[in-house]
C-alpha positions in Angstrom: 0.0 0.0 0.0 1.1 3.6 -0.6 2.3 5.7 2.2 -0.3 8.1 3.6 2.0 10.1 5.9 5.8 9.9 6.4 6.8 9.7 10.1 8.8 13.0 9.7 5.5 14.7 8.3 3.5 13.4 11.3 6.0 14.7 13.8 6.0 18.0 12.3 2.3 18.4 11.9 1.5 17.3 15.4 4.4 18.9 17.2 5.2 15.5 18.7 8.3 13.8 20.2 9.5 10.6 18.4 10.5 7.5 20.5 12.2 4.5 19.1 12.9 3.6 15.5 9.9 5.1 13.7 8.9 3.5 10.4 9.5 5.7 7.2 5.8 6.1 6.9 2.3 4.7 7.6 -0.4 3.4 5.3 -3.4 4.5 7.4 -4.8 5.7 10.7 -6.8 3.8 13.3 -8.4 4.7 16.6 -9.7 1.2 17.1 -7.2 -1.5 18.4 -9.5 -4.3 17.1 -9.5 -3.2 13.5 -6.0 -1.7 13.1 -4.2 -3.0 10.0 -0.6 -3.7 9.5 1.4 -0.6 8.7 -1.2 1.8 10.2 -0.6 4.3 13.1 -2.8 3.8 16.1 -3.9 7.0 17.8 -4.6 6.2 21.5 -7.5 8.6 21.9 -9.3 8.7 25.3 -13.1 8.5 24.7 -16.1 8.8 26.9 -16.0 5.0 27.8 -12.5 3.7 26.9 -9.0 4.9 26.8 -7.0 3.9 23.8 -3.8 3.8 25.8 -5.2 0.7 27.6 -5.2 -1.1 24.3 -1.8 0.1 22.8 -0.3 -3.4 23.3 -3.1 -5.0 21.5 -2.9 -2.6 18.6 0.7 -3.5 18.2 -0.2 -7.2 18.2 -2.7 -6.4 15.5 0.0 -4.9 13.2 0.2 -1.2 14.1 3.6 0.1 13.1 3.4 3.3 15.2 1.6 4.6 18.3 0.5 8.1 19.0 0.3 8.5 22.8 -0.1 11.2 25.5 3.1 12.3 27.3 1.2 11.8 30.7 0.5 8.1 29.7 4.1 7.1 29.1 4.7 5.7 32.7 1.6 3.6 32.5 2.8 2.0 29.2 5.6 0.4 31.1 8.1 -1.6 29.1 6.2 -1.2 25.7 9.1 -0.7 23.2 7.0 0.1 20.2 7.8 3.2 18.0 5.9 6.2 19.2 5.1 9.8 18.7 4.5 11.4 22.0 2.3 14.4 22.2 0.5 16.5 24.9 -3.0 15.4 23.8 -3.7 12.7 21.2 -7.1 14.1 20.2 -5.6 17.5 19.6 -2.7 15.9 17.6 -5.3 14.2 15.4 -7.0 17.5 14.7 -3.7 19.0 13.8 -2.8 16.3 11.4 -6.3 16.7 9.9 -5.6 20.5 9.4 -2.3 19.5 7.8 -4.1 17.0 5.4 -6.4 19.9 4.3 -3.5 22.3 3.8 -1.4 19.8 1.6 -4.1 18.8 -0.8 -5.5 20.5 -3.9 -8.6 18.5 -3.8 -12.1 20.0 -4.3 -13.8 19.5 -1.1 -17.6 19.0 -0.6 -19.3 19.1 2.8 -22.7 17.8 3.5 -25.1 18.4 6.3 -28.8 18.4 6.9 -31.4 16.8 9.2 -31.9 13.8 6.9 -30.0 12.3 4.0 -26.3 13.2 4.9 -24.8 9.8 4.7 -26.8 8.8 1.6 -25.8 12.0 -0.1 -22.2 11.4 0.8 -22.2 8.0 -0.7 -24.0 9.2 -3.8 -21.2 11.9 -4.2 -18.5 9.1 -3.7 -20.1 7.1 -6.4 -20.8 9.9 -8.9 -17.4 11.5 -8.6 -15.2 8.3 -9.0 -15.4 8.3 -12.7 -13.9 11.9 -12.7 -11.0 11.4 -10.2 -9.8 9.9 -7.0 -12.5 10.4 -4.2 -11.8 10.4 -0.5 -14.9 10.1 1.7 -15.7 9.0 5.3 -16.5 5.5 6.1 -19.9 4.8 7.9 -21.1 8.2 9.5 -17.9 9.7 10.9 -19.4 13.2 11.1 -18.8 14.4 14.6 -16.0 16.2 16.5 -13.6 13.2 16.2 -14.9 11.6 13.0 -14.3 14.7 10.9 -10.6 15.3 11.9 -10.1 11.4 11.6 -11.5 11.5 7.9 -9.4 14.4 7.1 -6.2 12.9 8.5 -6.9 9.9 6.4 -7.1 11.9 3.2 -4.3 11.2 0.8 -2.5 14.1 -0.7 -3.4 13.2 -4.3 -7.1 13.2 -3.6 -9.1 14.9 -6.4 -12.5 15.1 -4.5 -12.9 15.1 -0.8 -16.4 14.4 0.5 -17.2 15.1 4.2 -20.4 14.6 6.3 -20.9 17.2 9.1 -23.3 16.3 11.9 -24.6 17.9 15.1 -27.1 17.7 17.8 -26.6 21.2 19.5 -25.8 24.6 18.3 -22.1 25.4 17.8 -21.0 22.1 16.6 -21.0 22.3 12.8 -19.2 25.6 12.6 -15.9 24.2 13.9 -16.1 21.2 11.8 -16.7 23.4 8.6 -13.7 25.6 9.5 -11.6 22.5 9.7 -12.8 21.0 6.4 -12.9 24.3 4.5 -15.4 23.1 1.8 -15.4 24.4 -1.7 -19.1 23.4 -1.9 -21.5 23.1 1.0 -24.8 21.2 0.7 -27.6 21.3 3.1 -29.9 18.4 2.2 -33.0 19.5 4.2 -34.2 20.9 7.6 -36.5 18.7 9.7 -37.2 18.1 13.3 -34.2 16.0 14.2 -32.7 16.2 17.7 -35.6 18.4 18.4 -35.4 18.0 22.2 -32.2 19.9 22.0 -33.6 22.9 20.3 -36.4 25.4 20.8 -37.7 25.2 17.3 -37.0 23.8 13.9 -35.8 27.4 12.8 -33.1 26.9 15.5 -32.1 23.6 13.8 -31.7 25.5 10.5 -29.6 28.0 12.3 -27.3 25.3 13.5 -27.1 23.7 10.0 -26.2 27.1 8.5 -23.0 27.1 10.5 -21.6 25.1 7.7 -21.2 28.5 5.8 -18.7 29.5 8.3 -15.8 27.5 6.7 -16.7 27.9 3.1 -13.8 28.7 0.9 -13.7 32.1 -0.8 -15.8 31.9 -3.9 -17.3 28.7 -2.8 -20.7 27.3 -3.6 -23.7 26.6 -1.4 -26.5 24.2 -2.5 -29.9 24.4 -0.7 -33.2 22.6 -0.9 -35.7 25.1 -2.5 -38.6 22.7 -1.5 -37.8 23.1 2.1 -39.9 25.6 4.3 -36.6 27.0 5.7 -34.9 27.8 2.3 -35.3 31.5 2.6 -33.9 31.4 6.2 -30.8 29.5 4.9 -30.4 31.7 1.8 -30.5 34.8 3.9 -27.9 33.2 6.3 -25.6 32.5 3.3 -25.8 36.0 2.0 -25.2 37.4 5.6 -22.0 35.2 5.6 -20.8 37.0 2.5 -21.5 34.1 0.2 -22.4 35.0 -3.3 -22.8 31.6 -5.0 -26.1 30.2 -3.7 -27.8 27.4 -5.8 -31.1 25.6 -5.3 -32.3 22.1 -6.0 -35.8 20.5 -5.8 -39.2 20.5 -7.5 -39.9 24.2 -7.0 -40.2 26.0 -10.4 -37.4 28.4 -9.6 -34.9 25.7 -8.4 -31.6 25.9 -10.3 -31.3 22.1 -10.4 -35.0 21.0 -10.8 -36.6 17.7 -10.2 -38.9 17.9 -13.2 -40.6 14.5 -12.8 -40.3 11.5 -10.7 -41.4 7.9 -11.3 -41.0 5.6 -8.4 -40.9 1.8 -8.5 -40.5 -1.0 -6.0 -36.8 -1.5 -6.6 -35.5 1.6 -8.4 -36.4 5.1 -9.2 -36.4 7.3 -12.5 -36.3 11.0 -12.4 -35.9 13.9 -14.9 -33.4 16.5 -13.9 -33.5 19.9 -15.5 -30.5 22.3 -15.2 -28.7 24.5 -17.6 -30.3 24.0 -20.9 -30.7 20.1 -20.6 -33.1 17.7 -19.1 -31.5 14.4 -18.0 -33.3 11.1 -17.5 -31.7 9.5 -14.4 -32.2 6.0 -13.1 -31.4 5.4 -9.4 -30.7 1.9 -8.5 -32.7 2.1 -5.2 -36.3 3.2 -4.4 -37.7 6.3 -2.8 -38.5 9.8 -3.6 -36.1 11.0 -0.9 -33.3 9.4 -2.9 -34.4 11.4 -5.9 -34.2 14.6 -3.9 -30.7 13.8 -2.6 -29.7 12.9 -6.2 -30.6 16.4 -7.3 -28.3 17.9 -4.8 -25.6 15.5 -5.9 -25.9 16.4 -9.6 -25.8 20.0 -8.6 -22.5 19.5 -6.9 -21.1 17.3 -9.7 -22.0 20.1 -12.3 -20.5 22.9 -10.0 -17.1 21.1 -9.5 -16.9 20.5 -13.3 -17.0 16.7 -13.0 -18.4 14.4 -15.8 -22.3 14.6 -15.6 -23.0 11.8 -18.0 -20.7 9.4 -16.1 -22.3 10.5 -12.8 -25.8 9.8 -14.1 -24.7 6.3 -15.2 -23.2 5.8 -11.7 -26.4 6.5 -10.0 -28.0 3.5 -11.7 -25.6 1.3 -9.5 -26.5 2.9 -6.2 -26.9 0.4 -3.4 -28.6 1.2 -0.1 -26.4 0.4 2.8 -26.9 -1.4 6.1 -29.5 0.3 8.3 -30.4 2.7 5.6 -32.6 0.8 3.2 -30.7 -2.3 2.5 -33.0 -5.1 1.2 -32.7 -8.7 1.9 -34.8 -11.5 0.2 -35.1 -14.3 2.8 -36.4 -17.8 2.6 -39.5 -19.0 4.6 -41.6 -22.1 4.3 -40.8 -22.8 0.6 -41.3 -19.1 -0.3 -39.8 -15.9 0.9 -40.2 -12.5 2.4 -38.4 -9.1 2.0 -36.7 -7.2 4.8 -36.1 -3.5 4.5 -33.4 -2.6 7.0 -33.9 1.1 8.1 -32.7 0.4 11.5 -29.7 2.9 11.7 -31.7 6.1 12.8 -34.9 7.9 12.8 -36.7 11.3 12.9 -40.0 12.4 11.7 -38.9 13.1 8.1 -36.9 9.9 7.6 -39.8 7.9 9.1 -42.1 9.3 6.4 -39.5 8.6 3.7 -39.3 4.9 4.9 -43.0 4.5 5.1 -43.3 5.7 1.4 -40.7 3.1 0.5 -42.7 0.4 2.2 -45.8 1.6 0.5 -44.2 1.2 -2.9 -42.8 -2.3 -2.1 -44.7 -5.3 -3.5 -45.5 -8.2 -1.3 -45.9 -11.6 -2.7 -49.3 -13.2 -3.0 -51.0 -13.2 0.3 -48.1 -11.2 1.9 -48.5 -8.1 4.1 -46.7 -4.8 4.4 -45.6 -4.5 7.9 -44.1 -1.4 9.5 -41.8 -2.3 12.6 -41.2 1.0 14.3 -39.4 2.2 17.4 -38.9 5.3 19.4 -37.4 8.5 17.8 -35.0 9.8 20.3 -34.1 13.3 21.2 -37.6 14.6 20.5 -37.9 16.1 24.0 -41.3 17.7 24.8 -42.4 17.2 21.2 -42.1 13.3 21.5 -45.8 12.5 22.0 -46.9 14.8 19.1 -44.4 13.6 16.5 -44.9 9.9 17.3 -48.6 10.3 17.1 -48.4 12.2 13.8 -46.9 9.1 12.1 -50.4 7.7 12.0 -51.2 10.0 9.0 -48.4 8.7 6.7 -49.1 5.1 7.7 -52.8 5.4 6.9 -52.2 7.3 3.7 -49.9 4.5 2.6 -52.4 1.8 3.5 -50.2 0.0 5.9 -52.4 -2.3 7.8 -49.9 -4.0 10.2 -47.8 -1.9 12.6 -45.5 -3.5 15.2 -44.2 -1.1 17.7 -41.6 -0.9 20.6 -40.5 1.8 23.0 -42.4 4.0 25.5 -42.7 6.8 23.1 -44.5 4.6 20.4 -47.5 4.4 22.9 -48.6 7.7 21.4 -48.7 6.2 17.9 -50.5 3.1 19.2 -53.2 5.3 20.6 -53.4 7.4 17.4 -54.0 4.5 15.0 -57.5 3.4 14.5 -58.8 -0.1 15.1 -58.7 -0.9 11.4 -54.9 -1.2 11.8 -53.4 -4.4 13.3 -51.1 -2.8 16.0 -49.0 -4.5 18.6 -46.9 -2.6 21.0 -44.1 -3.6 23.5 -42.3 -1.5 25.9 -38.9 -3.3 25.2 -37.2 -4.0 21.9 -36.3 -7.5 23.0 -39.8 -8.5 23.3 -40.6 -7.2 19.8 -37.6 -9.2 18.4 -39.2 -12.4 19.4 -42.5 -11.4 18.2 -41.3 -10.2 14.7 -39.3 -13.5 14.2 -42.2 -15.7 15.1 -45.0 -13.8 13.2 -43.3 -13.2 9.8 -45.2 -15.0 7.0 -44.3 -16.0 3.4 -44.9 -13.1 1.0 -44.5 -10.3 3.6 -42.5 -7.1 3.2 -41.3 -5.9 6.6 -39.6 -2.5 7.2 -37.6 -2.0 10.4 -37.0 1.6 11.4 -36.0 3.4 14.7 -33.5 5.6 16.3 -30.1 3.8 16.8 -30.3 3.8 20.5 -33.5 1.8 20.6 -31.5 -1.2 19.3 -33.7 -2.4 16.4 -30.5 -3.7 14.7 -31.4 -6.7 17.0 -34.5 -7.4 15.0 -32.7 -7.3 11.6 -29.9 -9.5 13.1 -32.4 -12.0 14.4 -34.2 -12.3 11.1 -31.1 -12.7 9.1 -29.8 -15.3 11.6 -33.0 -17.4 11.4 -34.0 -17.1 7.8 -31.4 -17.8 4.9 -31.0 -15.6 2.1 -32.0 -16.8 -1.3 -29.0 -18.4 -3.0 -27.3 -16.1 -5.6 -30.2 -13.8 -5.5 -29.7 -11.5 -2.5 -29.6 -7.9 -3.5 -29.1 -4.7 -1.4 -30.8 -1.8 -3.1 
């Protein structure tokens, strides 16, 4: 593998003190001793629950060629003789290395935030930009105060396009991340009541997302959702920040990148995108209008950075939803099968509605049912009863007749649904796991959706463990 950083570069960037015979360079960076690969540097970060210094020996055993450790922890490391760079604070050193990575590259950097769709949009950007040059993007959802500098520090010097996801659950979090990333293009996918319990209003959420403008490079571009009720608030914030290049996407007649038409199907989507003097037919290899909306933001970014639009459109046809965010599994049961839609990673009112719409478009086999398996949406605060009860509207409009629930907040939805809907509700996720596994029938389509902390990944895991996939036919959409 190629060298990501030389040891000399790391020492200089972090202001560290070398100990031992340092390798000439490292091939990667890890903060997890369990997954560190040979040739990588292990940064012994102290987190909320564990201290990486306690696992330094394990990291070396797994192949780490270099340790980055706190000066104050040296006595506790005892007789460990591994090569080290000693710093005052490992997390601060990681941030410094991230800043050095941003400084050394000539990459065009795109940053994405929004209440819904950040990770999907990031993955779409990765997919659509790859035909035009080397792309570096975060794995999983590394979008917080440690995930962003880690992703930056991992960015190779010869990157052509850097794609970063910026997340938050309080005011004042996105601004520092944006100033670190210094994006050339900033995307806000949408504003919705996510983490609402930490804010006084959705308008305040929009204010927090607008912090992405703080780090925008001089002459950079902003891409906003023209269909969102908070578009004008965000546009005004961008102009107030001195940004001149504000672009919009969506179905709105005045959108610069307009979703002219949408045709949804059970397993893919087709949209017609109008911008410039052209209208493009775009097939997305996964279902859902929300993906079409995200795709418009992506196509806007591709166009603005001068990448190959035709190649990007072709790439969207190969899009696959990821684990916890719409991945589909076709599983065997009693000589037939059923479909599992895994939306278990996270949930807020907007993403719940999008997932319900995907379930509504899915086609059960003969005699099968559409089943919504829903868990609490966390961080809703005083708004929790209302936003959970309001899910009854989308479920009824979609014609979903089987709703299986878990979590104390979902009691509000149970009470809001009429007797015509078959509703079961458990306080604990574990009780719902057993129910779902035992009650699935041939032909069903079951969609699992909740906030991550509710643990609905257990339901998905239990179904995948008990029911085998169809051989050679499993797809993830």
